[in-house]
C-alpha positions as CSV (number, residue, x, y, z in Angstrom):
1,M,15.3,26.7,0.8
2,S,15.4,26.9,4.6
3,I,16.1,24.0,6.9
4,D,12.4,24.0,8.1
5,D,11.3,23.7,4.4
6,I,13.6,20.8,3.8
7,L,12.5,19.0,7.0
8,L,8.8,19.6,6.2
9,E,9.1,18.4,2.7
10,A,11.0,15.2,3.9
11,E,8.3,14.6,6.5
12,D,5.6,15.0,3.9
13,K,7.2,12.6,1.5
14,M,7.8,10.0,4.4
15,A,4.1,10.3,5.4
16,K,3.0,9.7,1.8
17,T,5.4,6.7,1.6
18,E,3.8,5.3,4.8
19,Q,0.3,5.7,3.2
20,V,1.4,3.8,0.1
21,V,2.8,0.9,2.2
22,V,-0.5,0.8,4.2
23,R,-2.5,0.7,1.0
24,E,-0.3,-2.1,-0.5
25,L,-0.6,-4.1,2.7
26,A,-4.3,-3.8,2.7
27,G,-4.3,-5.4,-0.7
28,V,-2.7,-8.6,0.6
29,R,-5.2,-11.3,1.3
30,T,-5.7,-12.6,4.8
31,G,-8.2,-15.3,5.9
32,K,-11.1,-12.9,5.7
33,A,-12.7,-10.9,2.9
34,S,-11.8,-7.2,2.5
35,P,-12.8,-4.8,-0.3
36,A,-9.3,-3.4,-0.2
37,L,-8.1,-6.6,-1.9
38,V,-9.8,-5.9,-5.1
39,E,-10.8,-2.2,-5.2
40,N,-7.5,-1.1,-6.9
41,L,-7.5,-3.8,-9.6
42,M,-7.2,-2.3,-13.0
43,V,-10.1,-3.3,-15.4
44,E,-10.2,-2.8,-19.1
45,A,-13.5,-0.9,-19.5
46,Y,-14.8,1.8,-21.9
47,G,-11.5,1.5,-23.9
48,A,-9.4,2.5,-20.9
49,Q,-7.9,1.0,-17.7
50,M,-10.0,1.9,-14.7
51,R,-9.9,0.9,-11.1
52,L,-12.5,-1.6,-10.0
53,R,-13.9,0.8,-7.3
54,E,-14.7,3.2,-10.1
55,L,-16.8,0.6,-12.0
56,A,-18.7,-1.3,-9.2
57,G,-19.8,-1.3,-5.6
58,I,-17.9,-3.8,-3.4
59,T,-19.6,-5.2,-0.3
60,C,-18.7,-7.8,2.3
61,P,-21.9,-9.4,3.4
62,E,-20.1,-12.3,5.2
63,P,-16.6,-12.6,6.6
64,R,-15.5,-14.8,3.7
65,L,-17.5,-13.4,0.8
66,L,-17.1,-10.3,-1.4
67,V,-19.9,-9.2,-3.7
68,I,-19.0,-6.9,-6.6
69,S,-22.0,-5.1,-8.2
70,P,-21.0,-3.4,-11.4
71,W,-22.9,-0.2,-12.1
72,D,-23.0,-1.2,-15.8
73,A,-23.8,-4.8,-16.5
74,T,-21.5,-4.7,-19.6
75,N,-18.5,-4.6,-17.3
76,L,-19.3,-7.9,-15.6
77,H,-17.0,-10.0,-17.8
78,P,-14.1,-7.5,-17.9
79,I,-14.2,-7.3,-14.1
80,E,-14.1,-11.2,-13.9
81,K,-11.1,-11.2,-16.2
82,A,-9.3,-8.6,-14.2
83,I,-9.8,-10.7,-11.0
84,Q,-8.6,-13.8,-12.7
85,K,-5.5,-12.0,-14.0
86,A,-4.7,-10.5,-10.6
87,N,-3.7,-14.0,-9.4
88,L,-5.3,-13.6,-5.9
89,G,-6.1,-17.3,-5.7
90,L,-9.8,-16.5,-6.0
91,N,-12.4,-17.8,-8.4
92,P,-15.0,-15.2,-9.4
93,A,-18.5,-16.6,-9.8
94,I,-21.0,-14.6,-11.9
95,D,-24.5,-14.7,-10.3
96,K,-26.9,-12.7,-12.5
97,K,-25.7,-9.1,-12.3
98,V,-23.1,-9.6,-9.5
99,I,-19.8,-11.3,-9.0
100,R,-19.3,-13.4,-5.9
101,L,-15.8,-14.0,-4.5
102,V,-15.7,-16.8,-1.9
103,F,-12.5,-16.8,0.2
104,P,-11.2,-20.4,0.8
105,E,-9.3,-21.1,4.0
106,L,-5.6,-20.3,3.6
107,S,-3.1,-23.2,3.9
108,G,0.0,-22.7,6.2
109,E,2.2,-22.6,3.2
110,R,0.2,-19.9,1.5
111,R,0.1,-17.9,4.7
112,Q,4.0,-18.0,4.7
113,E,4.1,-16.8,1.1
114,F,1.9,-13.9,2.1
115,V,4.1,-13.1,5.1
116,K,7.1,-13.0,2.7
117,L,5.2,-10.7,0.4
118,V,4.3,-8.2,3.1
119,R,7.8,-8.2,4.5
120,K,9.1,-7.3,1.0
121,M,6.5,-4.5,0.7
122,A,7.5,-3.1,4.1
123,E,11.2,-3.3,3.2
124,D,10.5,-1.4,-0.1
125,G,8.8,1.3,2.1
126,R,11.8,1.5,4.4
127,V,14.1,1.9,1.4
128,A,11.9,4.7,0.0
129,I,12.0,6.5,3.4
130,R,15.8,6.2,3.4
131,H,15.9,7.7,-0.1
132,V,13.8,10.7,1.1
133,R,16.3,11.1,4.0
134,R,19.3,11.0,1.5
135,D,17.7,13.6,-0.7
136,A,17.0,15.9,2.2
137,M,20.6,15.4,3.4
138,E,21.9,16.4,-0.1
139,A,19.6,19.5,0.0
140,L,21.0,20.5,3.4
141,K,24.6,20.1,2.1
142,K,23.8,22.3,-0.9
143,E,22.5,25.0,1.5
144,V,25.7,24.8,3.6
145,K,27.8,25.1,0.5
146,A,25.8,28.1,-0.7
147,G,26.4,29.7,2.7
148,H,22.7,29.9,3.7
149,V,23.0,27.5,6.6
150,G,25.7,27.2,9.3
151,E,27.4,23.9,10.1
152,D,25.8,23.8,13.6
153,D,22.4,24.2,12.1
154,E,23.2,21.5,9.6
155,K,24.1,19.0,12.3
156,H,20.9,19.8,14.2
157,A,18.9,19.4,11.1
158,E,20.6,16.0,10.3
159,K,19.6,14.8,13.8
160,E,16.0,15.9,13.3
161,L,16.0,14.2,9.9
162,Q,17.3,11.0,11.4
163,K,14.7,11.2,14.1
164,L,12.0,11.5,11.5
165,T,13.4,8.6,9.5
166,D,13.4,6.4,12.6
167,E,9.9,7.4,13.4
168,Y,8.5,6.5,10.0
169,I,10.4,3.3,9.8
170,A,9.0,2.3,13.2
171,K,5.5,3.1,11.9
172,I,6.0,0.8,8.9
173,D,7.3,-1.9,11.2
174,Q,4.1,-1.6,13.3
175,H,1.9,-1.9,10.2
176,L,4.0,-4.9,9.1
177,A,3.6,-6.6,12.5
178,H,-0.1,-6.0,12.5
179,K,-0.5,-7.4,9.0
180,E,1.7,-10.5,9.8
181,K,-0.5,-11.2,12.8
182,E,-3.6,-10.9,10.7
183,I,-2.3,-13.2,8.0
184,L,-1.1,-15.9,10.5
185,T,-4.3,-15.8,12.6
186,V,-6.3,-18.9,11.7
């Protein structure tokens, strides 16, 4: 494997890690309603676990209200159970063929809990990026031992890898800062 291949693979994995962190952060509740909060909830339907977004339309008609419209009315109660099990602090209300989720105002204490949660998610993302860097460094060392890469090229590649790592950690920090601001805004 060439140095370029190792660096490209590492960058690809880091980008995927960043996407995962962004998706996880989107699932954390803020003061306003967002379909991202519930779209990935797993629901027991048709004898299998399915994502909520595969079973229903999710709309946000008002800033503090989500309306979930199942495509099959038989999934109404399983969706309600999944929302209750998710422990989002929301009470689903069934209204004919839709489920309404009203978002109450967050207390200061609850906001701080969410901030701690998003910081942990961001730290997990940073750790995953460092793991990618470590794996790429090991691959580089194998190439040097095999004689395919010179030591000067290895040092240059390590610097590039560190630059990539710093760049992706900075991106995660930006996403974290944005989410914290969103959570703490009253």
